[in-house]
C-alpha positions in Angstrom: 96.4 94.2 99.0 95.4 90.6 98.7 96.6 90.0 102.4 94.9 93.2 103.7 91.5 92.3 102.1 91.8 88.8 103.7 92.5 90.3 107.0 89.4 92.6 106.7 87.3 89.7 105.9 88.6 87.6 108.7 88.1 90.4 111.2 84.4 90.9 109.8 83.8 87.2 110.4 85.1 87.5 114.0 82.8 90.5 114.5 79.8 88.5 113.2 80.6 85.5 115.2 81.2 87.6 118.4 77.8 89.3 118.0 75.7 86.3 116.7 73.6 87.9 113.8 75.9 90.9 113.9 76.4 94.2 115.4 73.2 96.1 116.3 73.5 99.7 115.3 70.8 102.2 116.8 69.3 104.8 114.4 66.8 107.5 115.1 63.4 107.8 113.6 63.5 108.4 109.8 66.8 106.7 109.5 65.6 103.1 109.6 65.3 102.8 105.7 68.7 104.3 105.2 70.1 101.9 107.9 68.9 98.9 105.8 70.5 100.3 102.8 73.8 100.6 104.8 73.4 96.9 106.0 73.1 95.7 102.4 76.1 97.8 101.1 78.6 95.5 99.4 81.5 97.0 101.6 79.7 96.2 104.8 77.6 93.1 104.0 80.2 90.7 105.7 79.5 92.5 109.0 75.9 91.2 109.2 74.9 94.6 110.7 71.4 95.0 112.3 69.3 98.2 112.6 67.5 99.2 115.8 65.2 102.1 115.9 65.7 104.3 118.9 63.4 107.1 117.9 65.8 109.8 119.0 69.5 110.1 120.3 68.3 109.8 123.9 66.4 106.8 123.0 69.4 105.2 121.3 71.5 105.7 124.6 68.8 103.8 126.4 68.7 101.0 123.8 72.4 100.5 124.2 72.4 100.6 128.1 69.3 98.0 127.9 71.3 95.7 125.6 68.7 96.2 122.7 71.5 97.8 120.7 75.3 97.7 120.7 76.5 101.1 119.4 75.2 104.5 118.8 76.9 107.8 117.8 76.4 111.1 119.6 77.6 114.6 119.9 79.3 116.0 123.1 75.9 117.0 124.5 74.7 113.3 124.2 77.8 112.2 126.0 76.9 114.6 128.8 73.5 113.0 128.9 75.2 109.6 129.2 77.3 111.1 132.0 74.2 112.3 134.0 71.9 109.5 133.3 74.1 106.2 133.0 77.4 107.3 134.6 79.9 104.5 133.9 77.4 102.1 132.1 78.4 103.7 128.7 81.8 104.5 127.4 83.3 106.5 124.5 84.8 103.9 122.1 86.1 106.1 119.5 85.7 109.6 117.8 84.4 110.2 114.3 87.1 112.7 112.9 87.2 114.3 109.6 89.9 112.6 107.5 91.7 115.9 106.7 91.9 116.7 110.4 92.5 113.1 111.7 95.5 114.4 114.0 93.3 117.0 115.7 92.3 116.0 119.2 89.0 118.0 119.0 86.3 119.3 116.6 87.4 122.9 117.2 89.0 124.9 120.0 87.7 128.1 121.4 90.1 130.9 121.6 90.4 134.5 122.8 92.3 136.7 120.3 93.3 140.1 121.7 95.0 143.3 120.9 98.3 143.2 122.5 98.5 146.8 123.4 95.1 146.5 125.2 95.1 143.1 126.9 98.3 141.7 128.5 96.5 139.3 131.0 93.3 137.8 132.0 92.5 140.7 134.5 92.7 143.3 131.6 89.4 141.7 130.2 87.4 143.6 132.9 86.1 146.8 131.2 87.3 145.6 127.7 85.5 145.8 124.4 84.6 142.3 123.9 83.4 140.6 120.5 81.4 137.4 120.8 80.1 135.0 117.9 76.6 135.1 119.4 74.5 134.6 122.5 74.4 130.9 123.4 77.0 129.9 120.9 79.7 127.6 121.9 82.9 129.5 121.1 81.6 132.9 121.8 79.5 132.5 124.9 79.3 128.9 126.2 83.0 128.6 126.4 84.1 132.0 127.7 81.5 133.0 130.3 81.4 129.8 132.2 85.2 129.6 132.3 85.6 133.3 133.3 83.2 132.7 136.1 84.8 129.4 137.1 88.2 131.1 137.4 86.9 133.7 139.5 87.6 136.5 136.9 83.9 137.4 136.4 81.5 137.4 139.1 77.9 136.6 139.0 77.3 139.0 141.8 74.4 136.8 143.1 74.0 138.8 146.3 73.0 141.9 144.5 71.1 140.3 141.6 67.9 140.3 143.6 65.1 137.7 143.6 63.3 139.3 140.7 65.8 138.3 138.0 65.7 135.4 135.9 68.8 133.1 135.1 69.0 134.8 131.6 69.2 138.2 133.2 71.6 137.2 135.7 74.1 135.9 133.0 73.5 139.1 130.9 73.9 141.3 134.1 77.3 139.7 134.9 78.5 140.2 131.4 77.3 143.8 131.2 79.1 144.6 134.5 82.3 142.8 133.5 82.8 144.0 130.0 82.9 147.7 129.0 81.3 147.5 125.6 80.5 144.2 123.6 78.7 142.7 120.7 76.8 139.7 121.8 74.3 139.3 118.9 71.4 136.8 118.8 68.2 136.1 120.6 68.6 136.6 124.3 65.1 135.4 125.1 62.7 133.2 123.2 60.1 135.9 122.6 60.5 139.4 120.9 59.2 141.4 123.8 61.5 140.0 126.5 64.4 139.9 124.0 64.0 143.5 123.2 63.5 144.6 126.8 66.7 143.0 127.8 68.6 144.6 124.9 67.3 148.0 126.0 68.4 147.4 129.7 71.9 146.0 128.9 72.5 147.9 125.6 76.3 148.1 126.2 76.3 144.3 125.3 75.1 145.4 121.7 77.0 148.6 121.3 80.1 146.9 119.4 77.7 145.4 116.9 77.5 146.6 113.2 73.8 147.3 113.9 73.4 148.0 117.7 69.7 148.5 117.3 69.0 145.0 116.0 71.9 143.1 117.6 70.7 139.8 116.0 72.4 136.8 114.8 72.6 138.3 111.2 74.8 141.0 112.3 78.0 142.0 110.5 80.0 141.2 113.6 78.3 137.8 114.4 79.8 134.4 113.8 83.4 133.3 113.6 84.6 135.7 111.1 82.3 138.6 112.2 83.9 138.6 115.7 87.3 139.3 114.1 86.0 142.1 112.0 84.6 143.5 115.3 88.2 143.2 116.7 90.1 144.5 113.8 87.7 147.1 112.0 85.9 148.2 115.0 88.7 148.5 117.4 87.6 145.7 119.8 89.9 144.4 122.6 89.1 140.7 122.6 87.3 138.4 120.1 86.0 135.0 121.2 86.0 132.6 118.3 87.5 129.3 117.0 91.2 129.0 116.2 90.6 127.8 112.5 88.7 131.0 111.8 91.7 133.1 113.0 94.0 131.4 110.5 91.5 131.9 107.7 90.8 135.5 108.6 94.3 136.8 108.7 95.2 134.9 105.6 92.4 136.7 103.9 93.5 140.0 105.3 97.2 140.3 104.6 97.1 144.1 105.2 96.4 143.5 108.9 99.5 143.1 111.1 99.2 139.8 112.9 102.0 141.0 115.3 99.5 143.4 116.9 97.3 140.4 118.0 97.7 137.5 120.1 96.0 134.4 121.9 95.1 135.0 125.5 95.6 131.9 127.5 93.6 130.9 130.5 96.6 131.1 132.6 97.3 134.8 131.5 99.8 134.3 128.9 99.5 136.1 125.6 100.9 133.7 122.7 101.7 134.7 119.0 98.8 133.8 116.7 101.3 131.4 114.8 102.2 129.5 118.0 103.0 125.9 117.2 100.8 124.9 120.3 98.1 127.6 120.5 96.4 127.8 123.8 92.7 127.5 124.0 89.9 128.0 126.8 88.0 124.9 125.9 87.5 122.6 123.0 84.3 121.2 121.4 85.0 117.3 121.1 84.4 115.3 118.0 81.2 113.1 117.6 81.7 109.8 119.2 80.7 106.2 119.3 79.1 105.1 122.6 79.0 101.5 123.6 78.3 99.5 126.9 81.1 99.4 129.2 82.0 95.7 128.8 85.1 93.5 128.4 87.9 94.5 126.0 87.4 92.0 123.3 83.9 92.8 122.5 84.9 96.5 122.3 87.6 95.6 119.8 85.1 93.8 117.6 82.7 96.8 117.9 85.6 99.3 116.9 86.3 97.3 113.9 82.6 97.5 112.9 82.1 101.1 113.4 85.5 101.9 111.7 84.3 100.0 108.6 80.9 101.8 108.6 82.5 105.2 108.7 85.2 104.6 106.1 82.6 103.1 103.7 80.1 106.0 104.1 82.2 108.6 102.2 84.8 108.3 99.3 88.4 108.3 100.7 90.0 111.8 101.1 91.3 113.1 97.8 89.5 110.5 95.6 87.6 112.2 92.9 84.1 110.8 92.6 80.7 111.9 91.4 78.8 109.7 94.0 79.8 111.6 97.1 78.7 110.3 100.7 76.5 107.3 100.7 72.8 108.2 101.1 72.9 106.7 104.6 76.1 108.4 105.8 74.5 111.4 107.5 71.1 110.0 108.8 72.7 106.7 110.3 76.2 107.8 111.1 76.1 111.7 111.3 79.0 111.7 108.7 78.9 114.3 105.9 82.6 114.5 104.8 85.4 112.1 104.5 86.0 110.6 108.1 87.9 108.1 110.1 87.3 106.5 113.5 90.0 107.5 115.9 89.9 104.8 118.7 90.0 105.6 122.3 91.9 102.8 123.9 91.1 102.3 126.7 87.5 103.4 126.3 86.6 106.4 128.4 83.8 107.2 130.8 81.7 110.2 129.6 82.9 112.2 132.7 86.5 111.6 131.9 86.0 112.3 128.2 84.3 115.8 128.7 86.9 116.8 131.2 89.8 116.3 128.7 89.4 119.7 127.1 87.3 121.6 129.6 84.0 121.0 127.7 82.1 119.8 130.9 82.5 123.4 132.4 80.6 124.9 129.3 77.5 122.8 130.1 77.6 122.7 134.0 76.0 125.8 135.1 78.0 128.0 137.6 75.6 130.9 137.9 73.4 132.2 140.8 71.5 129.4 142.6 67.9 129.3 141.1 65.0 126.8 141.9 64.0 124.3 139.3 60.6 124.7 137.6 58.5 121.9 138.8 56.3 120.2 136.3 53.5 117.9 137.6 52.6 114.9 135.4 49.8 112.3 136.0 51.5 108.8 135.3 54.7 107.0 135.8 55.5 107.0 132.2 54.8 110.8 131.9 57.3 111.3 134.7 59.9 109.1 133.0 59.6 111.3 130.0 59.7 114.4 132.0 63.0 113.2 133.7 64.4 112.5 130.3 63.3 115.8 129.0 65.0 117.5 132.0 68.3 115.8 131.4 68.3 116.5 127.7 67.5 120.2 128.2 70.2 120.4 130.8 72.7 119.0 128.2 71.5 121.7 125.7 72.0 124.5 128.4 68.4 125.2 128.5 67.9 126.9 132.0 66.6 126.9 134.6 66.3 123.3 135.6 63.2 121.0 135.1 62.0 119.0 138.1 59.3 116.3 137.7 56.4 115.8 140.2 53.5 113.5 140.3 50.6 113.1 142.6 51.3 110.6 145.5 47.9 110.3 146.9 44.9 108.7 145.1 42.6 111.8 145.8 45.3 114.2 144.7 45.8 115.5 141.0 48.2 117.9 139.2 45.7 120.8 139.4 45.4 120.8 143.1 49.2 120.3 143.4 49.9 123.4 141.3 47.2 125.4 143.2 49.0 124.5 146.4 52.3 125.5 145.0 53.7 121.9 145.4 54.4 122.1 141.6 54.7 125.1 139.4 53.1 123.9 136.2 51.0 121.3 134.6 49.4 120.7 131.1 45.7 120.1 130.3 43.3 120.0 127.2 40.6 122.6 126.7 38.2 121.2 129.2 40.9 120.6 131.7 41.9 124.2 131.4 38.4 125.4 132.0 38.0 123.2 135.2 41.5 124.1 136.4 40.6 127.8 136.2 37.2 127.6 137.7 38.0 125.3 140.4 41.6 126.1 141.3 42.4 129.5 139.6 45.0 128.3 137.4 45.9 130.3 134.2 47.9 129.4 131.1 51.6 130.2 130.6 52.0 128.8 127.3 49.8 127.1 124.7 50.5 124.3 122.1 50.4 125.1 118.4 49.7 122.7 115.8 51.4 123.8 112.6 49.2 126.0 110.4 46.1 125.4 112.6 47.7 127.9 115.1 46.4 127.2 118.7 43.5 125.1 118.0 42.4 121.6 116.6 39.4 119.8 115.3 37.4 117.3 117.5 36.0 114.5 115.2 34.0 111.4 115.3 35.6 108.5 113.4 34.0 105.3 112.3 35.2 102.4 110.2 34.5 103.0 106.5 32.4 99.8 106.0 30.3 100.3 109.3 27.1 101.8 107.6 27.0 104.5 110.1 26.3 107.9 108.5 24.8 110.0 111.1 25.0 110.7 114.9 21.4 109.4 115.2 22.6 105.9 114.2 25.0 105.8 117.0 22.2 105.0 119.6 22.9 101.4 120.9 26.5 101.3 119.5 29.7 101.2 121.2 31.9 104.3 121.9 35.5 105.1 122.4 36.5 108.3 124.3 39.8 109.9 125.1 38.8 110.3 128.8 35.8 111.5 130.8 35.5 115.2 131.0 38.2 115.7 128.3 37.4 118.0 125.4 37.5 116.1 122.1 36.6 112.9 123.7 33.8 113.8 126.1 32.6 117.4 126.2 32.3 118.0 122.5 30.4 114.7 121.9 28.1 115.6 124.6 27.4 119.0 123.1 27.0 117.4 119.7 24.4 114.9 120.9 22.5 117.5 122.8 22.4 119.7 119.7 21.2 116.6 117.7 18.5 116.1 120.4 19.9 112.6 121.3 20.6 113.8 124.8 18.5 116.1 127.0 20.4 119.1 128.6 17.8 119.6 131.3 18.3 116.2 132.8 22.0 117.0 133.3 23.3 113.6 134.2 25.4 113.3 131.1 27.5 110.3 132.1 24.1 108.6 132.9 22.6 109.7 129.6 25.6 108.6 127.7 25.7 105.2 129.3 22.1 104.6 128.1 22.7 105.9 124.7 25.7 103.8 124.0 25.5 100.1 124.7 29.2 100.1 126.0 31.9 102.5 126.1 35.5 103.2 127.2 35.5 106.6 128.8 38.6 106.4 131.0 38.0 107.9 134.4 34.3 107.5 134.4 34.4 105.7 137.7 37.2 107.9 139.2 35.7 109.6 142.4 37.0 113.0 141.0 34.5 112.6 138.1 32.0 110.3 139.7 31.7 111.6 143.4 28.4 110.0 143.9 29.5 106.6 142.4 26.4 106.8 140.2 28.2 106.7 136.5 27.1 103.6 134.8 29.7 100.6 134.6 29.0 100.4 130.9 31.1 103.5 130.4 34.1 101.5 131.4 33.1 98.0 129.8 35.2 98.4 126.8 38.3 99.6 128.7 41.1 97.0 129.1 43.7 98.4 131.2 47.0 97.0 130.3 45.6 93.8 128.9 44.7 94.3 125.4 43.5 90.8 124.4 41.7 91.1 121.0 38.4 92.3 119.8 37.1 93.5 123.2 38.2 94.1 126.6 37.0 92.1 129.7 33.8 93.2 131.5 34.2 96.1 133.8 34.0 95.0 137.4 35.6 97.7 139.5 38.9 97.6 137.6 40.1 94.0 137.8 42.7 94.5 135.1 45.6 96.7 136.1 44.7 100.2 135.3 41.3 99.3 133.8 39.3 102.5 133.1 41.9 104.7 134.7 42.3 108.3 133.1 45.9 107.9 132.5 48.4 105.9 130.1 48.2 102.6 132.1 44.8 102.3 130.3 45.6 101.1 126.8 42.5 103.0 125.4 43.2 106.4 127.2 44.0 109.4 125.0 43.6 110.1 121.4 45.7 107.1 120.2 44.0 104.9 122.8 40.5 105.9 121.8 41.5 105.1 118.3 42.9 101.8 119.2 39.7 101.1 121.1 37.9 101.6 117.7 40.5 99.3 115.9 41.1 96.6 118.5 38.5 97.0 121.4 35.2 96.6 119.7 34.2 100.2 119.5 32.0 101.6 116.7 32.9 105.2 116.9 35.9 107.0 118.3 35.8 110.6 119.6 39.2 111.9 119.0 41.2 114.9 117.2 41.7 115.3 113.6 45.3 114.1 113.3 45.0 111.0 115.3 44.1 108.7 112.4 46.9 110.1 110.2 49.2 109.5 113.0 48.5 105.9 113.3 47.9 104.7 109.8 49.8 104.4 106.5 53.0 103.2 108.3 53.2 106.2 110.7 52.8 103.9 113.8 54.9 100.8 113.8 53.2 99.0 116.7 51.7 95.7 116.0 48.1 96.8 116.3 48.6 99.8 113.9 51.3 98.3 111.5 48.8 97.5 108.7 46.1 100.1 109.1 45.0 102.4 106.2 43.5 105.8 106.6 41.1 105.0 103.7 39.4 102.4 105.9 38.1 105.1 108.3 35.5 107.9 108.0 34.6 111.1 109.7 31.2 111.2 110.9 29.7 114.7 110.2 27.4 116.6 112.6 24.3 116.4 110.4 24.2 113.6 107.9 26.9 111.8 105.9 30.5 111.0 106.3 33.8 112.3 104.8 37.3 111.3 104.1 39.8 111.8 106.8 41.5 114.8 105.0 38.1 116.7 105.0 38.2 117.4 108.7 37.8 121.3 108.3 34.3 120.7 107.0 33.3 117.4 108.7 34.0 117.8 112.4 32.2 118.3 115.7 33.9 121.5 116.6 37.2 123.5 116.3 38.4 123.8 120.1 41.3 125.6 121.7 44.7 124.1 122.1 46.1 122.3 125.0 47.9 124.7 127.6 50.5 124.5 130.3 48.9 126.1 133.5 50.3 127.6 136.5 49.0 129.2 139.8 52.1 131.4 139.9 51.5 135.2 140.1 53.3 137.5 137.7 56.9 137.6 138.8 60.3 135.9 138.2 59.2 132.2 138.8 56.5 132.4 136.3 58.8 134.2 133.8 61.4 131.3 134.4 58.7 128.8 133.6 57.8 130.5 130.6 61.2 131.0 129.3 62.0 127.4 130.0 59.1 126.0 128.1 59.5 128.3 125.1 63.3 127.6 124.8 62.6 123.9 125.2 60.1 124.1 122.3 62.7 126.0 120.1 65.6 123.8 121.0 63.6 120.4 120.5 61.6 121.6 117.6 60.2 118.9 115.2 62.9 117.7 112.7 65.7 117.3 115.0 66.7 113.8 116.4 68.0 114.8 119.9 64.9 114.2 121.8 61.3 114.1 120.8 59.4 116.6 123.1 56.4 116.1 120.9 55.4 112.6 119.9 55.1 109.2 121.5 57.4 108.0 124.4 58.1 104.3 124.6 55.1 103.8 122.4 52.6 105.8 124.5 51.0 109.0 122.9 50.3 112.3 124.2 52.5 112.2 127.3 52.8 115.9 128.8 52.1 117.4 125.4 50.0 116.3 122.3 51.9 114.4 119.8 50.7 116.6 117.0 52.0 119.8 118.7 54.7 121.5 116.7 55.7 124.2 119.2 54.8 126.1 122.3 53.8 129.8 122.1 53.0 132.5 124.6 49.6 132.9 126.1 48.8 136.3 127.1 46.8 136.4 130.2 44.5 139.2 129.0 43.8 137.1 125.9 42.9 134.0 128.0 40.6 136.0 130.2 38.9 137.4 127.1 38.6 133.9 125.7 36.7 132.9 128.9 33.8 134.8 127.7 33.6 133.4 124.2 30.8 130.9 123.1 33.1 127.7 123.5 33.9 128.4 127.2 30.3 129.4 127.8 29.1 126.1 126.6 31.6 124.4 129.0 30.2 126.5 131.8 26.6 125.3 131.0 27.7 121.7 131.0 29.6 122.2 134.2 27.0 124.2 136.0 23.9 122.2 134.8 21.5 121.2 137.6 18.0 119.4 137.0 16.1 122.3 138.2 17.2 124.4 135.3 14.9 122.4 133.2 12.0 124.8 134.1 13.4 127.5 131.7 11.2 130.5 130.8 11.4 129.7 127.0 11.0 126.6 125.0 10.6 125.9 121.3 8.8 123.2 119.5 10.7 120.9 117.1 9.0 119.6 114.0 9.0 116.2 115.6 7.2 117.4 118.7 10.2 117.4 120.9 11.0 120.4 123.2 14.0 122.5 122.7 15.5 124.5 125.6 17.4 127.7 125.0 20.5 125.6 125.7 20.0 124.0 122.5 19.9 127.1 120.7 23.1 128.0 122.6 24.6 124.6 121.4 23.5 125.3 117.8 25.2 128.8 118.0 28.3 127.4 119.6 28.9 124.8 117.0 28.1 127.2 114.1 30.5 129.7 115.7 33.2 127.0 116.1 32.9 125.8 112.4 33.1 129.3 111.0 36.0 130.3 113.1 
């Protein structure tokens, strides 16, 4: 014992020496504090571990490749991402196995249990009564269907599928034509209407369920044990499940003759259920440790470190303790039960590791050729996030594929590219949605939702708590920060609010010119872009606070045609672009007011943003500026705001048909797969420190946007106000009716429209 402890200490010293300050462990967002607790654990303190935040598991892979971290753990699907993105740069160092199953080469194996008198070979599966754990589940769907197709037993029948059939329906159609009756419970499509339609059309795939009318994941024949009840009690012919469930089921049901059932092997043999080497169709790998593909000595030291971490995370197997796993075991290492690290020596490339037990086939799609859905994004970093999202979705079997496009010409934009069918979809805020519909005929396919606020958010004006500013009138001559020219919360709503307050004149129309005179200096990204300033008349002062990628302190350099890289561009290269950028302009860029959304301050204060400029910000140091008089705390946005406005949407020019349906299914399923709370990939949230790329950070999900609802909404007061702004011409100042204000100023009917608009927006 004395010798063993000294050897452990010696190895720990070697590890620390080899890695300087210690091994750098990558953890996902929310796990940083737990990781620090792990570093200080008495059993690990000699390793001198360091914690590196990777935000999500995809980010941790990147951190390891870029040498910002040394190790990270991942599931089999993360190994697939490593295969696709980094090829041989990352290697599997070892597997995290449950201590009681340390001799097992996989987490679980997917098997086919058959009635011996019905199925004697693989070809007998055609027309059989088949029981599946659930649609999209590993053992019951992802293993059998791809492998049956890959072996040529099941045909996708692509030549007869027709062009008007989504990938989801192609798979279901193939299964329906191959099996006689089946139970494939669960959600076949991400929305209820499509899900129900498909189950009506392919009802034989629900007929073996205990409740064929529902055929959902709560069915009595769903899950590992449920499929065996389907097989035994409902006279099924084959059940697709994991092997350990078979042992448990027949042990609990001694009255059932095991001799009547067997394991169907991929090569056509049928084995006894108690075979010493049971055959399987594919196996799900254990969670793994991933490292850079470097020299052998460094891998040995890393292997020692991760072994120590895993063994220290839970009590040894069989040891009775009240403490249970360490608080950091799950969040940092993904460990919930006593585990060990099984070394892979030599380390394996992701491609070779996934091939070992046929798991690669379960992810690589073998269905009918279907074009990718092309998403247009407006910046290099947004495209990078899009490409990352595409790889993650592929690894999680979300189909069809996602392709990423970006404008190549200066005069081009995503709306025109979607209109020309160069891309299929793009995203936009409320103002962009209106412009895209009016100018290009684009319509929404899905809309963002923001938790309990449903498909809307509040546009607010934010000032510093000690600024002394208590009304919109006091903003005259001050400096302003905007999300972007022509954007909803950052531009259009403030213009409407200032018109309603009598501070801008609607009849003069030149709103950029008026805003340039009202404020002494501003950052309104895109103000000098020819798309938003076709005559070149917008004042330079609208860009004078903008800094491009050069944030140098209290204020930016004077605007002189964009000398700093990206200065005043309507994209993330401008540091003060977007919601977070406009707030940063208020904090760091000399702004007196920022026009943003109600969640922006919350997302960037009180420790919610760890970037240096936001690290010490407190929400109580900022106030909401109300429409009339007064200010309010940041939590009072529902009563102190400029307007409640429609959510951002994803737009398309596609007509009703299969490609539009593919885009809708892809987006909805992506939203459900990568919902807030998981750590695989943050679809909603900053990417590499940049906010609101593709989707708003505060979005919680994507939901259907019915076309008839959208067309009806175009008639509401909010969109009518946008129409008045966009169609305004100076000659409209000669209106038939004017009203006198108490101060002698003239009000046009547009002012009354604005009052009605804002009143309606607040009420609803």
